[in-house]
N, C-alpha and C positions, 0 to 999 in steps of 0.2 A: 590787586590794588587794596590797600588798607585805607579805610575811610575813618577819619577822626573828627567827631563832632566839635563844633565851636560851643563854648559855654559862656553864659552871661558873666560879665565882670572882666572879660579879657579884651585886648585890643583887637578891633576888627582887622582882618587881613586886608592889606591894601592891594589894589588891582587897577589895571587899565583894560578897557574892552571897547570895541566899536558899538555905536548905537545904530538906529534904523537908517540914519543918513550917512553912515560910515564915518562919523566923527568920533575921535577917541575921547572917551569919558574916563576920568580918573577919580576914584573914590576919595583920594586925598585932597582933591580940589574943593570938597565941601567941608573939610575939617575946620572947625572954628566958626563955621557959618550956618550950617543946616544939620538937623537931625535927618537920618536916612532910614526909610523902610526898604530893605533889600529883600525881595522875595524871588525864590527860584520856582519855576514851574516846568512841567515836562514838555509841552509842545504848543506852538501857536495854533490858533483857530480850532481847538478841540473844546468840547462843551465845558469842562471844569475850568480850563485855563481861560476861556473867553469870559466866563462868569466872574472869575476872580479879577481879571484885568478890568472889566466893566465896572465892578464894584469899587475898585481902587480909584478908577478915573472919576466916578461919580462923586467921590469924596475929596477930590484934588484941592478944591478951595478951602475945605475944612482943614486938611493937612497943612496947607500953606499958612493958615492963621497961627499954626504952632511951629513955624519955621522947619517944615518937614517935606522932604522930597521922597516920592515913591519910585522905585526902580525895580523892574522885572528883568530876570536873567533866565535864558534857556539856551539850549544848544543849537537852536535854529539860526540860520544865517541872517545877515542884515536885510536882504531883500524880502525874506519871509516875514521878518519883523515889520518892515515898512507896509507890506500888504495887510498884515494883521491890524496894525495901527490905523491905517487908512479905512479898512473895511468897517471897523467898529467905532472910529472916531476916538481912539484911546488917547489919554493925556499922559499916562505913565511913560517914563523913559524905559525903553526896551533895549537890553544889551545882548550881544551875541557872544557866546562862549562855545564855539563848535568843537573845540578839543577838550572841553570840560575842565580846563586848567583851574578856573575860579570855582567851579562847582566842587572840585575835589578839595580845594583849600577850605571850603566852608562845610565840607562833610556831608553834602547832600546827594551823593551818588550811591546807588544800591543796585545789586544784581537781581534781575527778575527773570522768571521763565517766560519765554516767548509763547504766546497763545498760538495754538495750531490753526491752520486754515479750517473752515467748516468742513466736517466730514473726515478730518485727518486726526491722527492720534499724536499727542504731545510727545516730542522726542527728547525733552530735557534740555533743549537748547536755551541758553541764557544770554541776556544782553544787559548792559549798564544803562540805567535810566536815572532821572532826577526825581528825588522824593520831594514833593511839594513842601517847601520850608520857608520860613520868614525870620528875618533878623532885624531888630530895632537897634540902630546905632545912634548914639547921642553926638552932639556937636564936637565932643572931645575925641571921638573915634572909638569909644568903648561900646562893646555890645551890651545892651541893657536887657534884651530879651532874645532868646534863641529857641525857635519852635520848629520841630521836625514832624513831618507827616500830618500837616494840617489839612482841613477840609476847605474847599473853595467857598462854599456858600456862607455868607455872613462873616468871613474871615476879615475882610477890609474894615468892617465896623468894629470888630474885636481889636484890631491893631490900632485903630483910631482912638479907642477907649484907653489903650495903654499909653499912647502919646499924650493924651489929655492929662493923664496921671503923672507924667514925668515932671520932675523939677529940675 
């Protein structure tokens, strides 16, 4: 699989994916109405992903003041997303991309070596995973910022600062 990154200044790839409640969300439905922070994360209810989702949720009202919606995407299914949302009281919209169709379009997939079980030797087995990445999309559907390989801690605040600076 060839992964091509998205660059700032291009049109954001449109998509439709199910949310936690199995309702279809369309990125195009926000065009002309809201800015979008679209972040991709590896897995529900893991330390870094939980930290990131909580930090984005804590800033929900601040993002709303700038007409911005925060959306998280992972390959987890809708039921996993619903449990994750409910366990932590998350306010971000979580979308399910189990076949990685949208992840591939945004260039966030990468191949990584699978860690061996404790006491076992690595056998070189690899799997595709999501590189923690964030895209800021303006109301016109243009990618304003594309960030790959970000760190969870403090990331939501960094993104909010970018949103505040957008004209």
